[in-house]
C-alpha positions as CSV (number, residue, x, y, z in Angstrom):
1,M,63.3,-43.5,-54.3
2,N,59.9,-42.1,-54.0
3,T,59.5,-39.4,-51.4
4,R,56.2,-38.0,-51.0
5,Q,55.6,-34.8,-49.1
6,H,52.7,-34.7,-46.9
7,I,50.9,-31.5,-47.5
8,V,48.3,-30.3,-45.0
9,R,45.4,-28.9,-46.9
10,I,43.1,-26.6,-45.2
11,G,39.8,-26.7,-47.0
12,P,36.9,-24.4,-46.8
13,L,35.1,-26.7,-44.4
14,T,37.9,-26.5,-41.9
15,I,38.1,-22.7,-42.0
16,L,34.4,-22.5,-41.6
17,S,34.5,-24.8,-38.6
18,M,37.3,-22.7,-37.0
19,V,35.3,-19.5,-37.5
20,I,32.2,-21.1,-36.0
21,V,34.2,-22.3,-32.9
22,L,35.7,-18.9,-32.4
23,G,32.3,-17.2,-32.7
24,L,30.8,-19.6,-30.2
25,A,33.6,-19.1,-27.7
26,T,33.2,-15.3,-28.0
27,M,29.4,-15.6,-27.5
28,A,30.0,-17.7,-24.4
29,V,32.3,-15.2,-22.8
30,L,30.0,-12.3,-23.6
31,S,27.0,-14.3,-22.2
32,F,28.8,-15.1,-19.0
33,T,29.9,-11.4,-18.6
34,T,26.4,-10.1,-19.2
35,A,24.9,-12.7,-16.8
36,R,27.3,-11.7,-14.0
37,A,26.5,-8.0,-14.5
38,S,22.8,-8.7,-14.5
39,Q,23.2,-10.7,-11.2
40,L,25.1,-7.8,-9.6
41,T,22.4,-5.3,-10.7
42,A,19.6,-7.5,-9.5
43,Q,21.3,-7.9,-6.1
44,K,21.7,-4.1,-5.7
45,Q,18.0,-3.7,-6.6
46,A,17.0,-6.4,-4.1
47,D,19.0,-4.8,-1.3
48,S,17.5,-1.4,-2.1
49,I,13.9,-2.7,-2.1
50,Q,14.5,-4.6,1.1
51,A,15.8,-1.4,2.8
52,L,12.7,0.5,1.4
53,Y,10.4,-2.1,3.0
54,E,12.3,-2.1,6.3
55,N,11.8,1.7,6.4
56,E,8.2,1.5,5.5
57,R,7.6,-1.0,8.3
58,A,9.4,1.2,10.8
59,G,7.3,4.1,9.6
60,Q,4.1,2.2,10.1
61,D,5.3,1.1,13.6
62,F,6.0,4.8,14.3
63,L,2.5,5.7,13.3
64,A,1.0,3.0,15.6
65,Q,3.1,4.3,18.5
66,V,2.0,7.8,17.9
67,D,-1.7,6.7,17.6
68,E,-1.3,4.8,20.9
69,E,0.1,7.8,22.7
70,L,-2.6,10.0,21.4
71,S,-5.4,7.6,22.3
72,R,-4.1,7.6,25.9
73,M,-4.5,11.4,26.0
74,R,-7.9,11.6,24.4
75,G,-10.0,11.6,27.5
76,G,-7.9,14.3,29.3
77,A,-7.6,18.0,29.1
78,A,-4.4,18.0,27.0
79,G,-4.3,20.3,24.0
80,A,-2.7,19.6,20.7
81,Q,0.5,21.4,21.8
82,D,0.9,19.4,25.0
83,A,0.0,16.2,23.2
84,A,2.6,16.9,20.5
85,A,5.2,17.4,23.3
86,A,4.2,14.2,25.0
87,V,4.3,12.2,21.8
88,R,7.7,13.7,20.9
89,A,9.1,12.5,24.2
90,A,7.5,9.1,23.8
91,V,8.8,8.4,20.3
92,Q,12.2,10.1,20.7
93,D,11.4,12.8,18.1
94,D,14.3,14.1,15.9
95,D,14.0,17.8,16.3
96,S,10.5,19.1,15.5
97,Q,8.6,21.9,17.2
98,G,5.1,23.1,17.9
99,R,2.4,20.6,16.8
100,E,4.8,18.6,14.6
101,V,6.3,15.2,15.3
102,S,9.0,13.9,13.0
103,K,11.2,10.9,12.8
104,S,13.7,9.5,10.3
105,F,14.5,5.9,9.6
106,T,17.5,4.6,7.9
107,A,18.1,1.1,6.5
108,G,20.9,0.3,4.0
109,N,21.2,3.2,1.6
110,R,17.6,4.5,2.1
111,T,16.2,7.1,4.5
112,L,12.5,7.6,5.3
113,K,11.5,11.0,6.7
114,V,8.0,11.2,8.4
115,V,6.5,14.4,9.6
116,L,3.1,14.4,11.4
117,A,0.9,17.3,12.6
118,I,-1.1,16.8,15.7
119,Q,-4.7,18.1,15.3
120,D,-6.9,19.8,18.0
121,D,-9.0,16.6,18.3
122,L,-5.8,14.7,19.2
123,T,-5.5,12.9,15.9
124,Y,-2.7,13.3,13.5
125,S,-2.2,14.0,9.8
126,V,0.7,12.9,7.7
127,E,2.4,16.1,6.5
128,H,5.5,14.5,4.9
129,W,6.4,10.9,4.0
130,S,9.4,10.6,1.7
131,S,12.0,8.0,1.0
132,E,15.4,9.0,-0.3
133,A,18.2,6.8,-1.6
134,K,21.8,7.6,-1.2
135,I,23.7,6.5,-4.3
136,E,27.4,5.9,-3.9
137,S,29.4,5.8,-7.1
138,K,32.9,4.5,-7.0
139,E,33.6,5.7,-10.5
140,D,34.7,9.1,-11.6
141,T,32.6,10.3,-14.4
142,H,34.6,12.0,-17.1
143,L,32.4,13.2,-19.9
144,W,33.8,14.0,-23.2
145,Q,34.0,17.8,-23.7
146,G,34.1,17.8,-27.4
147,A,36.9,18.6,-29.8
């Protein structure tokens, strides 16, 4: 009786194929993870830029409104102090005093602060125009303090 045992032989080509398949699977997972992280980062950036442009548009509208108010007063006897008070009332000023008119605009995580100074000839100059972003981190940062 001849009994033959079937022996499975794993040759070098089979081992090489398995290593290649495992390497490709690892690369696919890493590629997917990186693409997802890039998508989230790009979305955050897009939201931030959109908020920046919304604030800039609101700031430009504010300047147009101030310019319109000042142009109404230019023929009269109003001084810069009176004009600033009238403009502050018209544009619902935050809390400025004297010849200054200020307003803040918030969209998303960004805030635009605009401060104008009313001149004697009933024009204005931009004293302050700054945009700030509020960054919210949900992670606690624990830095290594050394050994």
